[in-house]
Each structure stands twice: as C-alpha cells, then as structure tokens.
C-alpha positions as CSV (number, residue, x, y, z in Angstrom):
1,M,-4.4,-5.4,20.2
2,S,-2.8,-2.3,21.7
3,A,-5.3,0.7,22.0
4,W,-3.0,3.0,20.0
5,L,-2.6,0.7,16.9
6,P,-4.2,2.0,13.7
7,S,-7.3,0.2,12.6
8,A,-10.0,0.5,9.9
9,P,-13.7,0.1,10.3
10,C,-13.7,-2.0,7.1
11,S,-14.6,-5.7,7.3
12,R,-15.5,-8.5,4.9
13,V,-19.0,-6.9,4.7
14,C,-17.4,-4.1,2.6
15,V,-16.0,-6.5,0.1
16,E,-17.8,-7.4,-3.1
17,S,-18.2,-11.1,-4.2
18,V,-17.1,-11.4,-7.8
19,G,-16.6,-15.1,-8.3
20,S,-18.8,-17.6,-10.1
21,P,-18.5,-21.3,-10.9
22,A,-17.7,-20.4,-14.5
23,A,-14.7,-18.4,-13.4
24,V,-13.1,-21.2,-11.5
25,P,-11.0,-22.7,-14.4
26,R,-9.7,-19.2,-15.3
27,A,-9.0,-18.4,-11.7
28,L,-7.0,-21.7,-11.2
29,L,-4.9,-20.9,-14.3
30,R,-4.2,-17.4,-13.0
31,L,-3.3,-18.7,-9.5
32,A,-0.9,-21.2,-10.9
33,A,0.7,-18.6,-13.1
34,L,1.0,-16.2,-10.2
35,L,2.7,-18.7,-8.0
36,A,5.1,-19.6,-10.8
37,V,6.1,-16.0,-11.4
38,L,6.6,-15.4,-7.7
39,L,8.7,-18.5,-7.2
40,F,10.7,-17.6,-10.3
41,G,11.4,-14.2,-8.9
42,I,12.4,-15.6,-5.5
43,V,15.0,-18.0,-7.1
44,L,16.5,-15.1,-9.1
45,I,16.8,-12.6,-6.2
46,P,20.4,-13.5,-5.5
47,V,21.4,-13.1,-9.1
48,V,19.5,-9.9,-9.7
49,G,20.9,-8.4,-6.5
50,R,24.4,-8.5,-8.1
51,L,23.4,-6.5,-11.1
52,A,23.9,-2.7,-11.5
53,A,21.1,-0.7,-10.0
54,V,19.7,0.5,-13.3
55,W,19.3,-3.2,-14.5
56,R,18.1,-4.4,-11.2
57,D,15.4,-1.7,-11.1
58,R,14.3,-2.4,-14.6
59,L,14.0,-6.2,-14.1
60,T,12.1,-5.6,-10.8
61,R,9.6,-3.3,-12.6
62,M,9.1,-5.9,-15.3
63,W,8.7,-8.7,-12.8
64,C,6.1,-6.7,-10.7
65,R,4.1,-5.8,-13.9
66,T,4.1,-9.5,-14.8
67,I,2.7,-10.4,-11.3
68,V,-0.1,-7.9,-11.8
69,R,-0.8,-9.1,-15.4
70,V,-0.9,-12.9,-14.6
71,A,-3.3,-12.2,-11.8
72,G,-5.7,-10.9,-14.4
73,V,-5.3,-7.2,-13.5
74,R,-4.8,-4.4,-16.0
75,L,-2.4,-1.7,-14.8
76,R,-3.0,2.0,-15.7
77,M,-0.4,4.4,-14.4
78,T,-0.6,8.2,-14.7
79,G,1.6,11.0,-13.4
80,A,5.3,11.9,-13.6
81,A,8.1,9.4,-12.9
82,P,9.3,9.7,-9.3
83,P,12.7,11.2,-8.7
84,S,15.9,9.2,-8.2
85,G,17.8,9.1,-5.0
86,G,16.4,8.8,-1.5
87,L,12.6,9.0,-1.6
88,L,9.7,8.2,0.7
89,L,6.9,6.7,-1.3
90,V,3.5,6.8,0.6
91,A,0.2,5.5,-0.6
92,N,-3.3,4.5,0.6
93,H,-3.5,0.8,1.4
94,I,-6.2,-1.5,0.1
95,S,-4.7,-4.8,-0.9
96,W,-1.7,-7.1,-1.1
97,M,-1.7,-6.1,-4.8
98,D,-0.6,-2.6,-3.7
99,I,2.9,-3.9,-3.2
100,P,3.8,-5.0,-6.8
101,L,1.9,-1.9,-8.0
102,L,4.2,0.5,-6.1
103,A,7.3,-1.5,-7.1
104,A,6.2,-1.0,-10.7
105,V,6.3,2.8,-10.0
106,R,9.8,2.5,-8.4
107,P,11.5,-0.5,-6.8
108,A,11.9,0.2,-3.1
109,R,12.4,-1.2,0.3
110,M,9.1,-1.7,2.1
111,L,8.1,-1.0,5.7
112,A,6.1,-4.1,6.6
113,K,4.6,-5.5,9.8
114,A,6.7,-8.3,11.4
115,E,3.8,-10.8,11.0
116,I,4.4,-11.0,7.2
117,R,7.6,-13.0,7.9
118,Q,5.3,-16.0,8.7
119,W,3.3,-15.8,5.5
120,P,3.9,-18.6,3.0
121,V,5.7,-17.4,-0.2
122,A,5.0,-13.7,0.6
123,G,7.0,-13.9,3.8
124,V,10.1,-15.2,2.0
125,L,9.7,-12.8,-0.8
126,T,9.2,-9.8,1.5
127,A,12.2,-10.7,3.6
128,S,14.4,-11.3,0.5
129,S,13.5,-7.9,-0.9
130,G,15.3,-6.1,1.9
131,A,12.1,-5.0,3.7
132,L,12.2,-3.1,7.0
133,F,10.0,-4.9,9.5
134,I,8.2,-3.1,12.3
135,Q,6.7,-4.7,15.4
136,R,3.5,-2.7,15.6
137,D,2.7,-3.7,19.2
138,R,6.0,-2.4,20.6
139,L,5.7,1.4,20.8
140,R,9.3,1.6,22.2
141,A,10.7,0.2,19.0
142,L,9.1,3.0,16.9
143,P,12.0,5.5,17.2
144,R,14.5,2.8,16.1
145,T,12.3,2.0,13.1
146,V,12.3,5.6,12.1
147,E,16.1,5.7,12.4
148,R,16.4,2.7,10.1
149,I,14.1,4.3,7.5
150,A,16.1,7.5,7.6
151,D,19.4,5.6,7.2
152,S,18.0,3.9,4.1
153,L,16.8,7.2,2.7
154,R,20.2,8.8,3.3
155,G,21.8,5.9,1.5
156,G,19.8,6.8,-1.7
157,S,17.1,4.1,-1.4
158,A,13.4,4.5,-1.9
159,V,11.3,3.3,1.0
160,V,7.6,2.4,0.7
161,V,5.3,3.2,3.6
162,F,1.5,2.8,4.0
163,P,0.9,5.6,6.6
164,E,-2.7,4.5,7.3
165,G,-1.2,1.6,9.2
166,S,-4.0,-0.7,8.1
167,T,-5.8,-1.7,4.9
168,W,-9.1,-0.1,4.0
169,C,-11.7,-1.3,1.5
170,G,-11.0,1.4,-1.1
171,R,-14.1,3.5,-0.8
172,A,-12.8,5.3,2.2
173,Q,-9.3,6.2,3.4
174,G,-7.7,6.5,6.8
175,R,-5.6,9.2,8.3
176,F,-1.9,9.2,7.6
177,R,0.2,8.5,10.7
178,R,3.1,10.8,11.2
179,A,6.1,8.7,12.4
180,A,7.5,7.7,8.9
181,F,7.4,11.3,7.7
182,Q,9.9,12.2,10.5
183,A,12.4,9.9,8.7
184,A,11.9,11.9,5.5
185,L,12.5,15.1,7.4
186,D,15.6,13.7,9.2
187,A,17.1,12.4,5.9
188,A,16.1,15.6,4.0
189,V,14.5,13.7,1.1
190,P,11.3,14.3,-0.8
191,V,8.0,12.5,-0.3
192,Q,6.1,10.9,-3.3
193,P,2.4,10.5,-2.7
194,V,0.7,7.8,-4.8
195,H,-3.0,7.0,-5.0
196,L,-4.2,3.5,-5.6
197,H,-7.7,2.7,-6.9
198,Y,-9.4,-0.5,-8.2
199,R,-12.3,-0.6,-10.6
200,F,-13.8,-2.8,-13.3
201,D,-13.0,-1.9,-16.9
202,G,-15.9,0.3,-17.8
203,G,-15.8,2.6,-14.8
204,A,-17.4,1.0,-11.7
205,A,-15.2,1.1,-8.6
206,T,-14.8,-2.2,-6.7
207,T,-13.7,-3.4,-3.3
208,A,-13.0,-7.0,-4.6
209,P,-9.2,-6.7,-4.2
210,A,-9.4,-5.4,-0.6
211,F,-7.6,-7.4,2.1
212,V,-9.5,-6.4,5.2
213,G,-11.1,-7.7,8.4
214,S,-10.8,-11.4,9.0
215,D,-9.8,-12.1,5.4
216,S,-7.0,-14.6,4.8
217,L,-4.4,-13.9,2.2
218,L,-5.5,-16.8,0.1
219,T,-9.1,-15.6,0.2
220,S,-8.1,-12.1,-1.0
221,V,-5.9,-13.6,-3.7
222,W,-8.7,-15.8,-4.9
223,R,-11.1,-12.9,-5.3
224,V,-8.5,-11.1,-7.4
225,V,-7.8,-14.0,-9.8
226,S,-11.5,-14.7,-10.0
227,A,-12.5,-11.2,-11.0
228,R,-13.1,-10.3,-14.6
229,A,-11.8,-7.1,-16.2
230,L,-10.2,-5.7,-13.0
231,V,-8.2,-2.5,-13.4
232,A,-5.7,-1.1,-11.0
233,E,-5.2,2.6,-11.4
234,V,-1.9,4.1,-10.0
235,R,-1.8,7.9,-9.9
236,V,1.6,9.3,-9.1
237,E,0.9,12.7,-7.5
238,P,3.3,15.7,-7.6
239,V,6.3,15.2,-5.3
240,L,6.6,17.0,-2.0
241,P,10.1,18.4,-2.1
242,A,12.5,18.1,0.9
243,G,12.1,21.1,3.1
244,S,8.5,21.9,1.9
245,A,7.0,21.2,5.3
246,P,8.2,22.4,8.7
247,D,7.3,19.3,10.7
248,R,6.0,15.7,10.3
249,R,2.4,16.7,11.0
250,T,2.3,19.2,8.2
251,L,4.1,16.8,5.8
252,A,1.7,13.9,6.6
253,L,-1.3,16.1,6.1
254,A,0.0,17.3,2.7
255,A,0.6,13.7,1.5
256,E,-2.8,12.6,2.8
257,T,-4.5,15.5,1.1
258,A,-2.8,14.7,-2.2
259,T,-4.0,11.1,-2.2
260,N,-7.5,12.0,-0.9
261,G,-7.8,14.6,-3.7
262,A,-7.1,11.9,-6.2
263,A,-9.7,9.6,-4.6
264,T,-12.4,12.3,-4.8
265,N,-11.6,13.1,-8.4
266,G,-11.7,9.4,-9.3
267,A,-15.1,8.9,-7.7
268,A,-16.6,11.8,-9.6
269,T,-15.1,10.5,-12.9
270,N,-16.5,7.0,-12.4
271,G,-19.9,8.2,-11.5
272,T,-19.9,6.8,-8.0
273,A,-19.7,10.1,-6.1
274,G,-23.0,9.7,-4.3
275,T,-22.4,6.2,-3.0
276,G,-18.7,6.9,-2.3
277,T,-19.5,10.0,-0.3
278,A,-22.0,8.1,1.9
279,V,-19.4,5.3,2.5
280,V,-16.7,7.8,3.3
281,E,-18.9,9.7,5.7
282,T,-19.8,6.5,7.5
283,A,-16.2,5.3,7.7
284,D,-15.1,8.7,8.8
285,A,-17.6,8.6,11.7
286,H,-16.3,5.1,12.7
287,R,-12.7,6.3,12.4
288,R,-13.3,9.4,14.6
289,S,-15.0,7.2,17.2
290,A,-12.2,4.7,17.2
291,E,-9.5,7.4,17.4
292,A,-11.3,9.0,20.4
293,R,-11.3,5.6,22.2
294,R,-7.6,5.1,21.4
295,R,-6.7,8.6,22.7
296,S,-8.7,8.0,25.9
297,A,-7.1,4.6,26.4
298,N,-3.5,5.6,25.8
299,S,-3.1,9.3,25.1
300,K,0.6,9.3,25.9
301,A,1.3,6.5,23.4
302,Y,-0.9,8.2,20.8
303,A,1.1,11.4,21.0
304,H,4.3,9.6,19.8
305,L,2.7,8.5,16.5
C-alpha cells in the first residue's frame, strides 16, 4: 500500500459479535431476500434507465429502502431534503450498507475504488449504476478523477463521496480528504454533509455493521443480517452552499465538522459519551501517528490530497 493512502486504525477487534445459533434461520432468510432484491434491481437497470429522471429517482429510492429493510435494518432519516441539480454528497464511511442509505437520501453516482469491480454482485451493481471508479494507488490519476467528478456535477448529477477514504468502525471518524471538494468548487455546486450512525433499537450504539480491517464482504453482510433490531440513522445536515468556502481545505473542514458534530450529539443522546470519547481519543492518536508516518514517507504526494 502506498504511504499516502488513507487508512483507519479500526480492525476486526473493533467489531461486535452479534450472531447466535438461534439467529441463523432468520439470517439465512434475510440473506436470500437481500440477494433476490439485488438481482432484481440489476435486471431492471436497463429499463429504469430509460425512464424520466423523476421516476428513475423515485424507483431507486424505493429499491434502496427495500434493500435496507430486507437486510433487517430499520431506517430513520432526519433533516431537510437535499437540493436538486449538481450536488456533492459527503458522509462518514462505516459499512457497505452506507451505499443504499445514501441512495435513499438522493440517488447519485458514486466515487468507488476500482477493486469493487471484482466483487461478486456488488461489482456488477456498482458498475451498472454509473459509478466513477478511482485507482487509489495511482496518485497521477487523481486530477483526472477530480475532473470527471466536476463534469458530472456540472451536468446536474449528484455524486457521492466518502472523503475519509477508508471505512471506520463507527465510534470514531477520520479526517476528510480534500481532493473531491475541489470538484465541487470547480463546478460551483453545493456540498451536502450526511452523518451515518448505527445502533440497536433502544439506544446502544453498535459497530456490528462495520466493514473494516481484514473483513470480507460476506462476513460483514452476515453480521448485518444476523443482528436483531439494528437501526441505521441518517442525519442530513444543512447544505454548504456553492461559494461558501474559499478553498477545498476550508470546505472539507466545514463538511467534516458538520458530520462530527452530529456524531458527538448522537453519542450524548444514546448515553455512550464516556465510552465513545475514549474510543475517539484512542483512534485520533493512532490517526495522528499514521498521518505523521505518511507525511514523512511521501510529503510531496500527501500535499496533493
């Protein structure tokens, strides 16, 4: 791995085990239903793509909400509806489940790592959705990727980006990288911060849906379908209007602050502030140490992010 690539200190040690032998039959039914809904959507992509935008977006939202529901997850969404037209949606990144959750907010093209193309089912689905793929280990390709994002934004599309560049366990959050925010500045479009949070019904936060470390996709999916009373909270934060920030550094920090603020408020509400603060402080220390090593190893490359 290149020294400048974003990484998280989270590993499988961070992830709660929620399965039990009694949960296996229910989990198998959910997994079968999830695969059926995904395959049904893949088959219909060419048909839906020919519909008017308003119907296409409506059906996409319904389909993504169905994915979340058949996986056994309850969706709770708060905040104002995002604006129409070109829009950069940015969110903290925890799980593969984040993707249908954000599509339920507003259907959009997604910036995804090139490796996803090779994933079974998910790779086909991501490619068919018009995703913008990025080769994270090729720094020289980054300016071209920013140009492609900006072109999509100018064309009136919404684009989803996870600026942390890596998944975290959900009890801590990484720094927002700046490159994608340059596309929003170049296209003169607003930025919509969204905070994602997973907990059990009743208030306790959970890391069960996290897709981190050496996890395989199937392992993470199995944890989700095995969990009982899992809730995904989607908080749509106030939009950052076009022209509200003079440069990408300021814009990235504003978006990061918006989602971090939501995380802090959520921890206090759920009564997990003490534990959450300790985890965040530990993760922050690891993150600062990792970033110092990356800067030392390749300071020139790091400056372009």
